[in-house]
Every structure is written in structure tokens, then in C-alpha cells.
C-alpha positions in Angstrom: 82.3 98.8 87.8 81.3 96.7 90.8 83.5 95.7 93.7 84.5 92.4 92.2 85.7 94.0 89.0 87.7 96.6 90.9 89.3 93.9 93.0 90.5 92.0 90.0 92.2 95.1 88.7 93.6 96.7 91.9 96.0 94.1 93.2 99.6 93.2 93.1 102.5 95.7 93.7 101.1 99.2 93.9 103.7 101.4 92.2 103.6 104.8 94.0 105.0 106.8 91.1 106.7 110.2 91.5 105.6 113.4 89.7 108.2 114.9 87.4 108.9 118.7 87.6 110.8 120.9 85.2 113.4 123.5 86.2 110.6 125.9 87.2 109.0 123.2 89.5 106.0 122.9 87.2 104.7 119.5 86.3 106.4 118.0 83.2 103.5 116.3 81.5 105.6 115.2 78.5 108.1 113.5 80.8 105.2 111.9 82.7 104.0 110.5 79.4 107.4 109.0 78.8 107.7 107.6 82.3 104.2 106.0 82.1 105.1 104.3 78.8 108.3 103.1 80.4 106.5 101.6 83.4 104.1 99.8 81.1 107.0 98.5 78.8 108.7 97.4 82.0 105.8 95.1 82.9 103.5 97.2 85.2 100.4 96.2 83.3 96.9 95.1 84.3 97.1 91.8 86.2 100.7 92.4 87.4 100.6 95.7 89.2 99.0 99.1 89.6 100.2 102.6 88.7 99.1 105.0 91.5 99.5 108.6 90.5 99.2 111.8 92.5 99.5 110.1 95.9 101.3 111.5 98.9 104.6 110.0 97.9 104.0 111.4 94.4 103.6 114.9 95.9 99.9 114.8 95.0 98.8 116.9 97.9 101.2 119.6 96.7 99.7 119.9 93.2 97.5 122.7 92.0 93.9 121.6 91.2 94.5 122.0 87.5 97.8 120.0 87.7 96.2 117.2 89.7 93.6 116.2 87.2 95.7 116.9 84.1 98.5 114.6 85.6 96.0 111.8 86.2 94.6 112.2 82.7 98.1 112.2 81.2 99.0 108.9 82.9 95.7 107.2 81.8 96.2 108.3 78.2 99.9 107.3 78.2 99.1 103.8 79.5 97.2 103.1 76.4 94.7 100.9 78.2 97.4 98.4 79.2 97.8 99.4 82.8 95.6 99.7 85.8 95.8 103.4 86.8 94.4 104.8 90.1 94.6 108.3 91.4 94.5 109.7 95.0 92.5 112.1 97.1 93.9 113.5 100.3 91.8 114.5 103.3 88.9 116.1 101.4 85.5 116.7 103.0 82.6 114.7 101.5 81.6 117.3 99.0 85.1 117.9 97.6 86.0 114.2 97.7 83.0 113.3 95.6 83.7 116.2 93.1 87.3 115.1 92.7 86.5 111.4 92.4 84.1 112.2 89.7 86.7 114.3 87.8 89.1 111.4 88.0 86.5 108.9 87.0 85.7 111.0 83.9 89.3 110.9 82.7 89.4 107.1 82.9 91.0 105.9 86.2 90.0 102.4 87.4 89.8 103.6 91.0 90.9 106.1 93.6 92.9 105.9 96.8 90.9 108.1 99.2 92.2 109.2 102.6 89.9 109.9 105.5 88.7 113.5 106.0 91.1 114.1 108.9 90.7 117.9 109.0 87.0 117.3 109.9 88.3 115.5 113.0 86.1 112.6 112.2 85.0 109.8 114.6 84.3 106.3 113.3 80.7 107.2 112.4 81.8 110.2 110.5 84.2 108.1 108.4 81.4 105.6 107.7 79.2 108.4 106.4 82.0 109.8 104.4 82.9 106.6 102.6 79.3 105.5 102.1 78.5 108.8 100.4 81.6 108.6 98.1 80.8 105.0 97.3 77.3 105.9 96.4 78.3 108.8 94.2 80.8 107.1 91.8 81.2 104.0 89.6 84.9 103.1 90.1 86.7 101.3 92.8 87.9 102.9 96.1 91.0 102.0 98.0 90.7 103.3 101.6 94.0 104.7 102.9 93.9 103.8 106.6 96.3 106.2 108.3 96.4 105.6 112.1 99.6 107.6 112.5 97.7 110.8 111.8 95.1 112.3 114.2 91.7 111.0 113.2 93.1 109.0 110.4 92.8 105.5 111.8 89.8 103.2 111.2 89.2 100.0 113.2 88.4 96.5 111.8 84.9 97.0 113.3 84.4 100.0 111.1 85.6 98.2 108.0 83.2 95.4 108.8 80.3 97.9 108.6 81.4 98.8 105.0 80.7 95.5 103.4 77.6 96.8 101.7 79.3 99.9 100.3 79.4 98.8 96.7 82.5 100.5 95.5 84.8 100.0 98.5 87.1 97.4 97.0 90.5 97.7 98.7 91.8 98.5 102.1 95.3 99.8 102.4 96.1 98.3 105.8 98.2 99.4 108.8 96.6 98.4 112.1 95.6 101.2 114.5 96.7 101.2 118.2 95.2 98.4 120.1 94.9 96.0 117.1 97.2 93.5 115.5 98.0 93.0 111.9 95.8 89.9 111.5 92.6 91.5 112.8 91.4 92.6 109.4 91.8 89.4 107.4 88.3 88.0 108.1 87.4 90.5 105.4 89.9 89.2 102.9 87.1 87.6 100.8 85.2 90.9 100.7 88.0 93.5 100.2 91.5 93.3 98.8 93.8 93.9 101.8 96.9 95.7 100.6 99.9 95.9 102.9 101.2 99.3 103.9 103.6 98.2 106.7 106.4 96.6 104.7 105.1 93.1 105.3 104.0 91.9 101.9 104.8 88.2 102.5 102.8 88.2 105.8 100.0 89.9 104.0 99.9 87.4 101.1 100.0 84.4 103.4 96.9 85.8 105.2 95.0 86.2 102.0 96.0 89.8 101.1 96.3 90.8 97.5 99.1 93.3 97.2 101.4 95.9 98.8 102.7 99.4 98.6 105.9 101.2 99.6 107.3 99.9 96.4 110.2 101.1 94.2 108.9 102.4 90.8 112.5 103.3 89.9 113.2 99.6 89.1 110.0 97.7 88.2 111.7 94.2 87.8 112.2 94.2 91.6 108.5 94.3 92.6 107.4 92.2 89.7 109.7 89.4 90.9 108.6 89.7 94.5 105.0 89.5 93.5 105.6 86.6 91.1 107.4 84.6 93.9 104.5 85.2 96.3 101.9 84.2 93.8 103.9 80.9 93.3 104.0 80.4 97.0 107.8 80.8 97.2 107.6 82.9 100.3 111.1 82.4 101.6 112.6 83.6 98.3 110.2 86.5 98.1 111.0 87.5 101.7 114.8 87.3 101.1 114.5 89.5 97.9 112.2 92.0 99.6 114.3 92.3 102.7 117.5 92.8 100.7 116.2 96.1 99.4 113.3 97.7 101.2 114.6 97.9 104.8 117.9 99.5 103.8 116.0 102.1 101.6 113.6 102.8 104.4 116.4 103.3 106.9 118.1 105.7 104.5 114.9 107.7 104.0 114.3 107.9 107.7 117.8 109.3 108.3 117.6 111.9 105.6 114.1 112.9 106.6 115.5 114.4 109.8 117.5 116.9 107.8 114.6 118.1 105.6 111.0 116.9 105.3 109.8 115.1 102.2 113.0 114.8 100.2 111.7 112.6 97.5 114.3 109.9 97.5 112.5 108.2 94.7 113.4 111.1 92.4 117.0 110.8 93.5 117.1 107.1 92.7 115.6 107.7 89.3 118.3 110.3 88.6 121.0 108.0 89.7 119.6 105.3 87.4 119.6 107.7 84.4 116.0 109.0 84.5 116.1 112.5 86.0 112.7 113.9 86.9 113.5 117.1 88.8 113.4 118.0 92.4 110.7 118.0 95.1 108.8 121.2 95.6 110.1 123.4 98.5 110.5 123.8 101.3 111.8 120.2 101.1 115.5 120.1 100.2 117.1 117.7 97.8 119.8 115.3 99.1 123.2 116.8 99.4 126.3 115.4 97.6 127.3 113.1 100.5 123.8 111.7 100.9 123.5 111.2 97.1 126.7 109.3 97.1 125.6 107.1 100.0 122.4 106.4 98.1 124.3 105.6 94.9 126.4 103.0 96.8 123.2 101.5 98.2 121.6 101.2 94.8 124.8 99.7 93.4 124.7 97.1 96.2 121.3 95.9 95.0 122.8 95.2 91.5 120.5 97.7 89.8 121.7 99.6 86.7 123.2 103.0 87.4 124.0 105.9 85.1 127.5 107.3 85.0 128.5 109.3 88.0 128.8 112.5 86.0 125.4 112.0 84.4 123.7 111.2 87.7 125.2 114.1 89.5 124.5 116.6 86.7 120.9 115.4 86.4 120.0 116.3 90.0 122.1 119.4 90.5 
């Protein structure tokens, strides 16, 4: 698969899907099969969106090695070839990143989100060598996860311009590092798909970008409609719809984050909507009853379908 093929596949709303756990906090592969089939039936299919599995928001960095690859394989198989599925690699050195990317390639993913090797304390030259080596070693697309909020995680537009000959770098997940503005990357929009990671999907699309993350896999019709409106050039409507949902959810998550780390609000929303998928792995705490009720009211205000109060409460207890 060359870059152009990967670009055609890895675009649109990137569904950052959660990982279901059973009562013992082990991965529930059967439920992940059901969820994947539901996402596909709901319209997250090739050409309209992407299923991203085992990413940070999906607790990918918390998974055992055996769980990580089995989870990715489960989603690929359950999609039945109808969806674009990508996996994720977090902060591996070059050797491990290549090994893991090859494992994921072997089970059928279209591409991999790959974070910079921040624990190597890389400079820009180190990151260039890292991504060039991974690109040369695999045959699927790479989405670079630019993470300027982490030490050593940010890459500059100048660094990305030096990647134009790395054959399998297809997508940049973009948030600007300190000293740069959002627009500084878009001279590369014809080379790479620029995917928004700063809750500015309309701005991204207007500048030539081809998708966005921080989405809501709990209710696929929302993102499918936002993307459809942008593709039709109906930016005011897309912005109104997006802003009616995402900022309130982000504000809620930011508030609850102060009480206990990664609290997996996505899982709480799915439970409230009748699709319980377990709790986050500790030490993160689930939402308490008051927070859950506040979230329920928020989801209700969006007009999304909710399960009965008793069902929702029982599913996340």
C-alpha cells in the first residue's frame, strides 16, 4: 500500500473506540466483536470514517502485549472488510515500534497511529530517523501522532516537510507545537492528510484537512453528520452541530479528570445509552453517582437515545 492508497482510506471522522473489559477487568473480545459490527452497521465504513483501536483513549497503552494484538485482530475480523481499521503504538523505540507495526500489519490493519518515542528523549533528528525507519519497514499507512503537550512529543512543520519522501507516512494528527500556529502545516495538505486533534474540525476542513479525532463513538450518527456537512461545504451547520456537543463533553471530562485520572467517560456514555462495556482499569476510578447523573442529563440534552435509568445505573455499578 502506498501513501496515496492509505490517504484514501484514512480520512473522515476517526472513531477513537473504547476497549471493553469484563468484571475481572480482562478484555472482552466477544463484546468487542459485537461493538465493531454495531459501528459498521451504524455507518462507520470505508469512505465515511475510521475505527481506531487500542489508542490512548481506548486504554491501548494499558493492555498486555497479548491483549493488544488480539484486540486489533478481533476488530479487523469483525469489520468484515467493510471498515477502515487502524491500530496504535505508543512511545516505542524504533526496534519495538517496527516489531509491533509488523504484527498489526499481519492481522490486516490498513494503518497505524504511531506516537513519537518520547522516552528516548528524542530531538527532531531522532524523530526523523525513527519515522523513516518504521516507514521503510512496513507496507501500511502511518498516522503520526504529534503530541506537543508531552516532553519530547512535539514535531515542527519543518520536520514534517522533511518526511515527504517517507513512503508510508500518510497522515499527520495535528496540534501545533509552541511557537507555531494552526495554519503552519497546511502547505503539506496535498502530501499528507492533515487530521485535526484540537477540536477544530471545520477550520481543518476549510484549510484542506481530511478528518478529525476527539470524536464520540457512542453515537456514530453525530460524527457522520458533521463530516457529511463539511464535505458538502455547509460549514456553518457543521460548526453549530459540532459545537453543540463536543465543548460540553470536553468541559465535563476536564472537570472529572481532576478527581481521578483517565476515567473513561466514553464507557460511561455507552452504558447510559444501553451498551455497557465495563470500567477503566485502575487506578482510575469510575464516575460517582452524581457525576453519572450529570452526564446523563448532558447526553439527554443532545437528544441522543438513553437507556432507562435503572438499566444504565446497574450496567456501570
